[in-house]
N, CA, C and O atoms as a GROMACS GRO file, in nm:
protein
  304
    1MET      N    1  -2.556  -1.439  -0.936
    1MET     CA    2  -2.444  -1.447  -1.028
    1MET      C    3  -2.334  -1.351  -0.982
    1MET      O    4  -2.363  -1.238  -0.943
    2ALA      N    5  -2.211  -1.395  -0.986
    2ALA     CA    6  -2.098  -1.313  -0.942
    2ALA      C    7  -2.073  -1.200  -1.042
    2ALA      O    8  -2.088  -1.217  -1.163
    3GLU      N    9  -2.035  -1.086  -0.988
    3GLU     CA   10  -2.003  -0.970  -1.072
    3GLU      C   11  -1.860  -0.978  -1.122
    3GLU      O   12  -1.773  -1.033  -1.055
    4ASP      N   13  -1.836  -0.923  -1.240
    4ASP     CA   14  -1.700  -0.904  -1.288
    4ASP      C   15  -1.648  -0.776  -1.227
    4ASP      O   16  -1.721  -0.677  -1.221
    5ASN      N   17  -1.526  -0.774  -1.184
    5ASN     CA   18  -1.467  -0.656  -1.122
    5ASN      C   19  -1.352  -0.604  -1.205
    5ASN      O   20  -1.290  -0.678  -1.281
    6VAL      N   21  -1.324  -0.476  -1.189
    6VAL     CA   22  -1.207  -0.412  -1.248
    6VAL      C   23  -1.126  -0.357  -1.133
    6VAL      O   24  -1.181  -0.300  -1.039
    7TYR      N   25  -0.996  -0.374  -1.140
    7TYR     CA   26  -0.908  -0.336  -1.030
    7TYR      C   27  -0.809  -0.229  -1.075
    7TYR      O   28  -0.770  -0.222  -1.191
    8GLY      N   29  -0.769  -0.147  -0.981
    8GLY     CA   30  -0.664  -0.049  -1.001
    8GLY      C   31  -0.543  -0.090  -0.920
    8GLY      O   32  -0.554  -0.166  -0.823
    9ILE      N   33  -0.427  -0.039  -0.958
    9ILE     CA   34  -0.303  -0.067  -0.886
    9ILE      C   35  -0.231   0.064  -0.862
    9ILE      O   36  -0.214   0.145  -0.954
   10SER      N   37  -0.188   0.086  -0.738
   10SER     CA   38  -0.108   0.204  -0.703
   10SER      C   39   0.026   0.157  -0.649
   10SER      O   40   0.036   0.053  -0.584
   11GLY      N   41   0.128   0.234  -0.677
   11GLY     CA   42   0.259   0.210  -0.617
   11GLY      C   43   0.276   0.302  -0.497
   11GLY      O   44   0.256   0.423  -0.509
   12ILE      N   45   0.312   0.245  -0.382
   12ILE     CA   46   0.332   0.326  -0.261
   12ILE      C   47   0.460   0.281  -0.192
   12ILE      O   48   0.510   0.171  -0.215
   13LEU      N   49   0.512   0.366  -0.107
   13LEU     CA   50   0.634   0.338  -0.032
   13LEU      C   51   0.608   0.371   0.113
   13LEU      O   52   0.571   0.484   0.147
   14GLY      N   53   0.629   0.273   0.199
   14GLY     CA   54   0.613   0.294   0.343
   14GLY      C   55   0.747   0.288   0.412
   14GLY      O   56   0.840   0.225   0.363
   15SER      N   57   0.757   0.354   0.526
   15SER     CA   58   0.882   0.351   0.602
   15SER      C   59   0.852   0.340   0.751
   15SER      O   60   0.744   0.375   0.797
   16SER      N   61   0.952   0.291   0.824
   16SER     CA   62   0.941   0.278   0.968
   16SER      C   63   1.081   0.274   1.028
   16SER      O   64   1.174   0.222   0.967
   17ARG      N   65   1.095   0.328   1.145
   17ARG     CA   66   1.222   0.320   1.217
   17ARG      C   67   1.239   0.186   1.287
   17ARG      O   68   1.349   0.150   1.328
   18THR      N   69   1.128   0.111   1.303
   18THR     CA   70   1.134  -0.010   1.385
   18THR      C   71   1.139  -0.142   1.308
   18THR      O   72   1.212  -0.233   1.350
   19SER      N   73   1.064  -0.156   1.196
   19SER     CA   74   1.062  -0.286   1.129
   19SER      C   75   1.003  -0.277   0.988
   19SER      O   76   0.936  -0.180   0.953
   20ILE      N   77   1.028  -0.381   0.910
   20ILE     CA   78   0.968  -0.394   0.777
   20ILE      C   79   0.817  -0.408   0.791
   20ILE      O   80   0.742  -0.346   0.716
   21ASP      N   81   0.773  -0.489   0.888
   21ASP     CA   82   0.631  -0.508   0.913
   21ASP      C   83   0.561  -0.375   0.938
   21ASP      O   84   0.455  -0.348   0.882
   22ASP      N   85   0.620  -0.292   1.023
   22ASP     CA   86   0.561  -0.160   1.051
   22ASP      C   87   0.561  -0.071   0.927
   22ASP      O   88   0.468   0.007   0.908
   23ALA      N   89   0.663  -0.083   0.843
   23ALA     CA   90   0.669  -0.004   0.720
   23ALA      C   91   0.552  -0.040   0.628
   23ALA      O   92   0.490   0.047   0.568
   24VAL      N   93   0.524  -0.172   0.617
   24VAL     CA   94   0.411  -0.217   0.535
   24VAL      C   95   0.280  -0.163   0.593
   24VAL      O   96   0.197  -0.108   0.520
   25ARG      N   97   0.262  -0.180   0.723
   25ARG     CA   98   0.139  -0.136   0.788
   25ARG      C   99   0.120   0.015   0.778
   25ARG      O  100   0.008   0.062   0.758
   26ASN      N  101   0.228   0.091   0.793
   26ASN     CA  102   0.220   0.237   0.780
   26ASN      C  103   0.174   0.277   0.641
   26ASN      O  104   0.090   0.366   0.625
   27ALA      N  105   0.229   0.210   0.539
   27ALA     CA  106   0.191   0.242   0.400
   27ALA      C  107   0.044   0.212   0.376
   27ALA      O  108  -0.028   0.294   0.318
   28ILE      N  109  -0.002   0.094   0.419
   28ILE     CA  110  -0.141   0.055   0.396
   28ILE      C  111  -0.237   0.143   0.475
   28ILE      O  112  -0.341   0.183   0.423
   29ASN      N  113  -0.203   0.172   0.599
   29ASN     CA  114  -0.290   0.258   0.681
   29ASN      C  115  -0.304   0.398   0.620
   29ASN      O  116  -0.414   0.453   0.615
   30LYS      N  117  -0.193   0.454   0.574
   30LYS     CA  118  -0.197   0.587   0.514
   30LYS      C  119  -0.275   0.586   0.383
   30LYS      O  120  -0.356   0.675   0.357
   31ALA      N  121  -0.252   0.484   0.300
   31ALA     CA  122  -0.324   0.474   0.173
   31ALA      C  123  -0.475   0.460   0.198
   31ALA      O  124  -0.555   0.510   0.119
   32GLY      N  125  -0.512   0.392   0.305
   32GLY     CA  126  -0.652   0.372   0.338
   32GLY      C  127  -0.726   0.498   0.376
   32GLY      O  128  -0.849   0.500   0.381
   33GLU      N  129  -0.652   0.605   0.403
   33GLU     CA  130  -0.717   0.732   0.436
   33GLU      C  131  -0.789   0.792   0.315
   33GLU      O  132  -0.886   0.866   0.332
   34ASN      N  133  -0.742   0.760   0.192
   34ASN     CA  134  -0.809   0.816   0.074
   34ASN      C  135  -0.830   0.716  -0.038
   34ASN      O  136  -0.872   0.754  -0.148
   35ARG      N  137  -0.802   0.590  -0.012
   35ARG     CA  138  -0.825   0.485  -0.113
   35ARG      C  139  -0.924   0.386  -0.056
   35ARG      O  140  -0.902   0.329   0.052
   36ARG      N  141  -1.035   0.364  -0.128
   36ARG     CA  142  -1.136   0.270  -0.081
   36ARG      C  143  -1.122   0.136  -0.150
   36ARG      O  144  -1.058   0.126  -0.255
   37HIS      N  145  -1.179   0.035  -0.093
   37HIS     CA  146  -1.188  -0.099  -0.151
   37HIS      C  147  -1.052  -0.163  -0.177
   37HIS      O  148  -1.035  -0.234  -0.276
   38MET      N  149  -0.956  -0.139  -0.089
   38MET     CA  150  -0.825  -0.203  -0.104
   38MET      C  151  -0.843  -0.354  -0.085
   38MET      O  152  -0.916  -0.397   0.004
   39ARG      N  153  -0.775  -0.433  -0.167
   39ARG     CA  154  -0.794  -0.578  -0.165
   39ARG      C  155  -0.666  -0.657  -0.140
   39ARG      O  156  -0.671  -0.760  -0.073
   40TRP      N  157  -0.552  -0.611  -0.190
   40TRP     CA  158  -0.428  -0.688  -0.176
   40TRP      C  159  -0.307  -0.596  -0.186
   40TRP      O  160  -0.316  -0.482  -0.233
   41PHE      N  161  -0.194  -0.648  -0.142
   41PHE     CA  162  -0.067  -0.578  -0.162
   41PHE      C  163   0.040  -0.678  -0.201
   41PHE      O  164   0.030  -0.797  -0.170
   42GLU      N  165   0.143  -0.628  -0.267
   42GLU     CA  166   0.256  -0.710  -0.308
   42GLU      C  167   0.383  -0.629  -0.282
   42GLU      O  168   0.395  -0.516  -0.328
   43ILE      N  169   0.475  -0.687  -0.208
   43ILE     CA  170   0.601  -0.618  -0.179
   43ILE      C  171   0.690  -0.626  -0.303
   43ILE      O  172   0.720  -0.735  -0.352
   44GLN      N  173   0.733  -0.511  -0.352
   44GLN     CA  174   0.817  -0.501  -0.470
   44GLN      C  175   0.965  -0.492  -0.434
   44GLN      O  176   1.051  -0.548  -0.503
   45LYS      N  177   0.993  -0.420  -0.326
   45LYS     CA  178   1.132  -0.391  -0.292
   45LYS      C  179   1.141  -0.358  -0.144
   45LYS      O  180   1.055  -0.290  -0.089
   46ILE      N  181   1.246  -0.406  -0.081
   46ILE     CA  182   1.274  -0.371   0.058
   46ILE      C  183   1.411  -0.304   0.060
   46ILE      O  184   1.507  -0.356   0.004
   47SER      N  185   1.417  -0.189   0.123
   47SER     CA  186   1.544  -0.116   0.134
   47SER      C  187   1.545  -0.041   0.266
   47SER      O  188   1.454  -0.058   0.348
   48GLY      N  189   1.645   0.038   0.287
   48GLY     CA  190   1.653   0.113   0.411
   48GLY      C  191   1.752   0.225   0.404
   48GLY      O  192   1.816   0.249   0.302
   49HIS      N  193   1.764   0.292   0.514
   49HIS     CA  194   1.851   0.408   0.527
   49HIS      C  195   1.946   0.382   0.644
   49HIS      O  196   1.903   0.339   0.751
   50ILE      N  197   2.073   0.407   0.623
   50ILE     CA  198   2.173   0.384   0.728
   50ILE      C  199   2.215   0.517   0.787
   50ILE      O  200   2.247   0.611   0.714
   51VAL      N  201   2.215   0.525   0.919
   51VAL     CA  202   2.256   0.645   0.991
   51VAL      C  203   2.362   0.604   1.093
   51VAL      O  204   2.338   0.519   1.179
   52ASN      N  205   2.480   0.664   1.083
   52ASN     CA  206   2.590   0.634   1.175
   52ASN      C  207   2.616   0.485   1.190
   52ASN      O  208   2.638   0.436   1.301
   53GLY      N  209   2.614   0.413   1.077
   53GLY     CA  210   2.645   0.271   1.078
   53GLY      C  211   2.534   0.179   1.127
   53GLY      O  212   2.557   0.059   1.143
   54GLU      N  213   2.415   0.233   1.151
   54GLU     CA  214   2.302   0.152   1.196
   54GLU      C  215   2.179   0.182   1.112
   54GLU      O  216   2.172   0.284   1.043
   55VAL      N  217   2.082   0.092   1.119
   55VAL     CA  218   1.958   0.112   1.043
   55VAL      C  219   1.886   0.235   1.097
   55VAL      O  220   1.849   0.240   1.214
   56GLY      N  221   1.866   0.333   1.009
   56GLY     CA  222   1.791   0.453   1.046
   56GLY      C  223   1.642   0.430   1.029
   56GLY      O  224   1.562   0.468   1.114
   57HIS      N  225   1.605   0.368   0.917
   57HIS     CA  226   1.467   0.326   0.896
   57HIS      C  227   1.460   0.227   0.780
   57HIS      O  228   1.548   0.221   0.695
   58PHE      N  229   1.353   0.151   0.780
   58PHE     CA  230   1.325   0.053   0.677
   58PHE      C  231   1.230   0.115   0.576
   58PHE      O  232   1.144   0.195   0.612
   59GLN      N  233   1.247   0.080   0.448
   59GLN     CA  234   1.159   0.126   0.342
   59GLN      C  235   1.105   0.006   0.266
   59GLN      O  236   1.180  -0.086   0.234
   60VAL      N  237   0.976   0.007   0.236
   60VAL     CA  238   0.912  -0.103   0.163
   60VAL      C  239   0.830  -0.044   0.050
   60VAL      O  240   0.739   0.036   0.072
   61GLU      N  241   0.862  -0.084  -0.073
   61GLU     CA  242   0.786  -0.042  -0.190
   61GLU      C  243   0.680  -0.148  -0.217
   61GLU      O  244   0.710  -0.266  -0.227
   62LEU      N  245   0.553  -0.103  -0.229
   62LEU     CA  246   0.441  -0.195  -0.246
   62LEU      C  247   0.361  -0.164  -0.370
   62LEU      O  248   0.356  -0.049  -0.415
   63LYS      N  249   0.298  -0.266  -0.426
   63LYS     CA  250   0.187  -0.250  -0.519
   63LYS      C  251   0.063  -0.271  -0.436
   63LYS      O  252   0.055  -0.367  -0.359
   64LEU      N  253  -0.033  -0.183  -0.449
   64LEU     CA  254  -0.157  -0.190  -0.373
   64LEU      C  255  -0.272  -0.206  -0.472
   64LEU      O  256  -0.292  -0.121  -0.559
   65GLY      N  257  -0.347  -0.315  -0.460
   65GLY     CA  258  -0.460  -0.341  -0.550
   65GLY      C  259  -0.591  -0.304  -0.484
   65GLY      O  260  -0.611  -0.325  -0.364
   66TYR      N  261  -0.682  -0.248  -0.563
   66TYR     CA  262  -0.811  -0.206  -0.512
   66TYR      C  263  -0.917  -0.222  -0.620
   66TYR      O  264  -0.887  -0.217  -0.740
   67THR      N  265  -1.040  -0.242  -0.578
   67THR     CA  266  -1.152  -0.256  -0.669
   67THR      C  267  -1.200  -0.118  -0.711
   67THR      O  268  -1.220  -0.030  -0.627
   68LEU      N  269  -1.219  -0.098  -0.841
   68LEU     CA  270  -1.275   0.027  -0.892
   68LEU      C  271  -1.425   0.022  -0.880
   68LEU      O  272  -1.486  -0.083  -0.900
   69GLU      N  273  -1.485   0.134  -0.847
   69GLU     CA  274  -1.630   0.144  -0.830
   69GLU      C  275  -1.698   0.169  -0.964
   69GLU      O  276  -1.642   0.233  -1.053
   70ASP      N  277  -1.820   0.116  -0.977
   70ASP     CA  278  -1.905   0.151  -1.091
   70ASP      C  279  -1.958   0.292  -1.069
   70ASP      O  280  -1.971   0.335  -0.954
   71ASP      N  281  -1.989   0.363  -1.176
   71ASP     CA  282  -2.049   0.496  -1.163
   71ASP      C  283  -2.181   0.489  -1.086
   71ASP      O  284  -2.210   0.579  -1.007
   72ALA      N  285  -2.261   0.387  -1.108
   72ALA     CA  286  -2.390   0.374  -1.041
   72ALA      C  287  -2.371   0.357  -0.891
   72ALA      O  288  -2.448   0.411  -0.812
   73ALA      N  289  -2.266   0.282  -0.851
   73ALA     CA  290  -2.241   0.258  -0.708
   73ALA      C  291  -2.191   0.383  -0.638
   73ALA      O  292  -2.215   0.401  -0.519
   74SER      N  293  -2.121   0.468  -0.713
   74SER     CA  294  -2.064   0.588  -0.651
   74SER      C  295  -2.155   0.710  -0.669
   74SER      O  296  -2.123   0.819  -0.622
   75GLY      N  297  -2.268   0.692  -0.734
   75GLY     CA  298  -2.364   0.802  -0.751
   75GLY      C  299  -2.332   0.890  -0.868
   75GLY      O  300  -2.394   0.996  -0.884
   76GLY      N  301  -2.235   0.850  -0.955
   76GLY     CA  302  -2.194   0.937  -1.064
   76GLY      C  303  -2.242   0.901  -1.195
   76GLY      O  304  -2.212   0.968  -1.293
   0.00000   0.00000   0.00000
């Protein structure tokens, strides 16, 4: 029988000097350093920073969804 899950959502912002894609990947990779069971992301906003008339870096605001652990599964 399938388990019912409960999910958490975090708001994060990633940036990159090279692309929107890299900004998303940077945000997810960094969040993965201390967030377990990440399942999905949703782009909320894309923006950037202009330096001397050119793109300085791209910024991507994300919602990051993750599965919450049961106390029994986490040993607590």
